[in-house]
C-alpha positions in Angstrom: -22.7 -7.2 26.0 -22.4 -6.9 29.7 -23.7 -4.0 31.9 -20.8 -1.9 33.1 -20.9 -0.8 36.7 -20.7 2.8 37.7 -17.3 4.0 39.0 -17.1 7.1 41.1 -14.3 9.7 41.5 -13.6 12.9 43.4 -13.6 15.9 41.1 -10.6 17.3 43.0 -8.5 14.3 41.8 -9.1 15.0 38.1 -8.8 17.8 35.6 -11.6 17.9 33.1 -10.9 19.8 29.9 -13.3 21.7 27.6 -13.5 18.7 25.3 -14.5 16.3 28.1 -11.1 14.7 28.7 -10.7 13.5 32.3 -7.1 13.5 33.4 -6.1 12.3 36.9 -3.8 14.8 38.7 -1.4 11.9 39.4 -0.9 11.3 35.7 2.6 12.1 34.4 2.4 14.1 31.2 5.9 14.8 29.9 5.9 17.4 27.1 2.2 18.2 27.5 2.3 20.8 24.7 2.9 17.9 22.3 -0.1 15.8 23.5 -3.3 16.1 21.4 -6.3 14.5 23.0 -9.3 14.7 20.7 -11.9 14.5 23.5 -13.8 12.3 26.0 -10.6 10.4 27.0 -9.6 9.2 30.4 -6.1 9.1 31.8 -5.9 7.2 35.0 -3.7 7.6 38.0 0.0 6.9 37.6 -0.2 6.6 33.8 2.6 8.2 31.8 2.7 9.8 28.4 6.3 10.7 27.1 5.5 13.4 24.6 8.8 15.1 25.5 10.4 12.7 23.0 7.9 13.2 20.1 4.3 14.3 19.6 1.5 12.0 20.7 -1.9 12.3 18.9 -4.9 10.5 20.4 -8.4 10.1 19.0 -11.7 10.4 21.0 -12.8 7.9 23.7 -9.3 6.8 24.6 -8.5 5.2 28.0 -5.0 4.9 29.5 -5.2 2.6 32.5 -3.5 3.0 35.9 0.2 2.6 35.6 0.2 2.3 31.8 2.9 4.1 29.8 2.8 5.5 26.2 6.3 6.2 24.8 6.9 7.2 21.1 8.7 4.7 19.0 12.3 5.3 17.8 14.5 4.0 15.0 18.3 3.8 14.9 20.0 5.7 12.1 22.8 4.3 10.0 25.3 7.0 10.9 26.7 6.8 14.4 26.6 9.9 16.6 30.0 11.5 17.3 30.6 13.7 20.4 32.7 16.5 19.0 34.4 17.2 22.3 35.4 13.7 23.4 35.4 12.0 20.0 33.3 9.2 21.4 30.8 7.5 19.1 27.4 6.1 20.1 24.1 5.0 18.6 22.2 7.6 16.8 18.4 7.3 16.9 15.3 9.4 16.3 11.9 9.3 17.9 8.8 9.5 15.7 5.4 10.8 16.6 2.8 8.3 18.0 -0.7 8.2 16.4 -3.5 6.5 18.2 -7.0 6.2 16.7 -10.5 6.4 18.3 -12.0 4.0 20.8 -8.7 2.6 22.0 -8.3 1.1 25.5 -4.9 0.5 27.1 -5.3 -1.5 30.3 -3.3 -1.2 33.6 0.5 -1.5 33.7 1.0 -1.9 30.0 4.0 -0.4 28.2 3.2 0.8 24.6 5.8 2.1 22.2 3.9 1.4 19.0 4.4 3.6 15.9 0.7 3.5 15.1 -2.5 2.2 16.7 -5.7 2.1 14.7 -9.3 2.5 15.8 -11.2 0.1 18.0 -8.2 -1.5 19.7 -8.1 -3.2 23.1 -4.7 -3.8 24.8 -4.9 -5.9 28.0 -3.1 -5.7 31.3 0.7 -6.0 31.7 1.4 -6.0 28.0 4.6 -4.8 26.3 4.1 -3.4 22.8 7.6 -2.8 21.5 8.9 0.0 19.2 7.9 0.2 15.6 4.8 -2.0 16.1 1.8 -1.1 13.8 -1.6 -2.2 15.1 -4.3 -2.0 12.5 -8.1 -1.4 13.2 -10.2 -3.8 15.4 -7.4 -5.6 17.3 -7.4 -7.3 20.7 -4.2 -7.9 22.5 -4.6 -10.4 25.5 -3.2 -9.7 29.0 0.5 -10.4 29.6 1.4 -10.3 25.8 4.8 -9.3 24.5 4.7 -7.9 21.0 8.2 -7.9 19.5 9.6 -4.8 17.6 8.4 -4.0 14.1 5.5 -6.4 14.2 2.5 -5.5 12.1 -0.8 -6.8 13.6 -3.5 -7.2 10.9 -7.1 -6.0 11.3 -9.5 -8.2 13.4 -6.6 -10.1 14.9 -6.5 -11.6 18.4 -2.9 -11.4 19.6 -1.5 -13.3 22.6 1.5 -14.9 24.1 5.1 -14.3 25.0 6.3 -13.9 22.2 2.9 -12.7 20.9 1.3 -14.2 17.8 -2.1 -14.2 16.2 -4.3 -16.8 17.9 -7.7 -16.0 16.4 -9.9 -13.5 14.6 -12.5 -11.0 15.9 -16.0 -10.7 14.6 -17.0 -8.0 12.1 -18.9 -6.3 14.9 -15.7 -5.5 16.9 -15.9 -1.8 16.0 -19.5 -1.6 17.4 -18.5 -3.5 20.5 -15.5 -1.2 21.2 -17.5 1.9 20.6 -20.2 0.7 23.1 -17.5 -0.4 25.6 -15.5 2.8 25.4 -18.6 5.1 25.6 -19.9 3.2 28.6 -16.5 3.3 30.3 -16.5 7.1 29.9 -20.1 7.7 30.9 -20.0 5.4 33.9 -17.1 7.3 35.5 -19.2 9.6 37.6 -18.1 12.5 39.9 -19.0 12.3 43.6 -21.0 15.5 44.4 -20.7 16.6 48.1 
């Protein structure tokens, strides 16, 4: 494994919680009362979590990169919605909670609307993970990948492309590598003391 370089930040730019979460003050947290961060997670500048739609539960050592968006998944219901005043009909849909495991890294400018993300998952830059997607444990999604709705990505899969498909398999040590990577990413983010 490679040696990760130290990255420095100004403490005034982040809020650090009692459980060690580091949240950039320019992060957009909609419905913050419905966000559960287990600890030692990093939410970078300009990232967004849309918990105003449904609860978002996140395991420890999670990273949400700059400009990345987490939005709960939704499903359409069979019965159309009817506006009682105007009589107009429209689609009726319901958002469901988003569950994310431990040691998950979502890189810059990715849009994630998965129903579930397992442990030890890496999502590259500029990815779109559509609604209803289930990502099992130990998965790597390459940069610029589009994962279509309702896809189930099996454990130890390497997923890539537009439209994304499995192009390979990860080694059995993926969980150890992601734990080492995530822990190093967290510990190498160091406050500048003046």
